[in-house]
N, C-alpha and C positions, 0 to 999 in steps of 0.2 A: 414874757419874762423867761430867762434862761434857767436851766436846771444846774444844780451844783452837786458834785459827788465828792464826799469827804472820806478819806481813808485814814484810819487811826489804828496804830498798833497798841494793844492793851496787854500788859503782863498780868498773869494770875499766879501768885506765889504764896508759899506757906509750907508747913511741914507735910509729910506724907499722911494720907488718910484723913485729911481735914475736910475733903469734899471738893477739891479744885476741879477734877475731871467731871464729877457729877454736876458741878455748877455749869460747865461749858455745855454738857449734854442737855441740861434743863433749859438753859438760856437760848441755845441755838435750835434744838430739836423738840423742846418741851417733853422730854422723856426722862425717866429716872430708873436707875438700877442700882442695887447695893453691892454688886460684885464686879466693879470695874477693876481691871488689872492696874497695878502700880505703874505710873508713867515713868519711863526711862528717858532721861535727857529732857526732851521737850516735845509737846504735842501741839497741834494747831487746830483752830476752828474759825469759820467765817460767819459773822452775823450781819445781815443787811437790814437796816432800819430806815423806814420812810419817815424822816424827821419832820418834814413839812411838805407842802405841795411842790416846792421847787428844790428841796434838799434831800439827798439820800446819804446816809452814813453807813460806811462799811467798816466793820470792826474785825481786825485781824487779832484773834485771841491766842495768846501764847501761854499754854499750861506748862509751867516749868516744874520739873520733878523736885520733890521735897528734899532730896539729898544733895541737890545741886549747889546749895550754898557752901558746901565744903570743898568745892572745886573752883577752878579759875574760869569756868565756862560761863558763869552768869554775865560777865562783862560783855561777851559776845551776844548772848540772848537779849540783854537789855537794850542793845543799840537801836536807836531811832524810835524808841517807845514814846507814846504820847501820854500814857497814864498807866496806873497800876492798881490791881486789887490784891490786898494781903488778907489772907483768910486763916482763921483758926477754929478749933473745935471747942465749943463752950463747955464740954464735959471733960476736957483734957487741959489741965493747967500748963503742962509742958509746952503744948502747941501755942498757947498764948504767950508764954515767956519767949519762945523762939521768934515771935514777931519782931522783937527788938533787934535780933540779929539780921532778920530779913530786911527790915527798914534801914538799918545801918549799911548793909551791903548795897542796897539800892541807891541810897543817897550818896554813897562814896564813889559810885561808878557811872551815874548818869544824872544830867540835869537838862532842862529845856534849853533851847538856843538862847533864851534871855538870861540864863544863869539861875533861874528859879528851880526849886525842887519839882520833881515830877508829881503831878496830881495823883494822890493815892488815897483810896478809900479802904477802911478796915471793916471786914465782914466777920461777925461772930456767928459762925454756922452751927447747925444742929440745935437750934433753939427749941425744937419740939421735944428734946430729950431732957431728962432731969436725973440727978441734981446738976446745976451749973457749977463748974469748978472755979469760976471767977465772978466777981460782982460787977454790976453796972458801974459802980463808982470806980473800980479798978480800971475797967475798960475806958471809961470816960477820961480819966486822968492820963492814962497811957496815950490815948489818941491825941489829946491836946499837947502833951509834952513832946510828941514825936512828929508833929506837923502833918497829921492826916487832915484831909479836907473834912472828915467826919467819919462816924461809924454807925452801924446798925446791926441788929440781929437778923439772921436769915435761917431758913430751913429749905435746903434744896429739895429734900424729900417731899415736903408739903407745898413747895413752890411759893414760899413766903418771902416777900421783899426782893426777889431776884431781879425781875424786870425793872422795878422801881429804883433799886440801888444802882443798877447799870445806867439808868436814865440820868441819875445825878452825875455820874462820871462823864457821860457824853456831854451833858450841859457844860461841865467845867472845861472839857476839851474844846468845845465850840467857842466858849468865851475866849480862851487863849488863842484860838485861831483868828478871831475877828478883832481882838483888842490887844494893844501893847500892855494893857494893865492886867497883871496877874493878881487875882484875888488871893490874899494871904490865907493859908490853911488855918481853920479855926479848931478843928478836932471835935466839934460838938456832936452830940447824938443827932442823927438825921431823922426828922419827922417825915415819914414817907406816906402817911395815910391820905394826904391831900394831893399827892402827885398823880397827875393823870397818866394812865398807861396807854393812851390812845395812839401814841406815836411809836410804840415799841414793837409793832408787828413786823414779821418778816415779809418782804415783798418779793 
């Protein structure tokens, strides 16, 4: 049986200081620091996932600066992307409201070759902090109304739901790779506790 190597470009977008750069460092290197410098323009990271005995997934992660939505550069950054993470800070209501602008910007500038919306997961970061500035009901409604594949809370600091949520995104990209049928985005809360993390190791 032959081996298959999949390469996907994944965008990571959201306002400044919501944890995008920390997400990449945690997911790729399993490290966390609270003093990363603000990303200017775009930063990159590569994650290699042994998806199965015969399949390797290479993720090219694009960390796009939080101020970039105010420029025309995002169209260039979004080009040839396979999926997207939109992230906000659960303790910052403004960063949640900004997700609407980020999603509108994304949907207006890129679609899959089939014409479908780019698969996009919504991550509510810093769930280890309190009080939360938005409710689960608000997030759930927003996710469903704006065609996310789903949402979940994360804590990059405590490494909560990071590998699991990225696995959900990889599964969606693999589905669209192998099938002409694109599952419609549901926007529901993603139950991650039953998702095996056995395939998310770096090889």
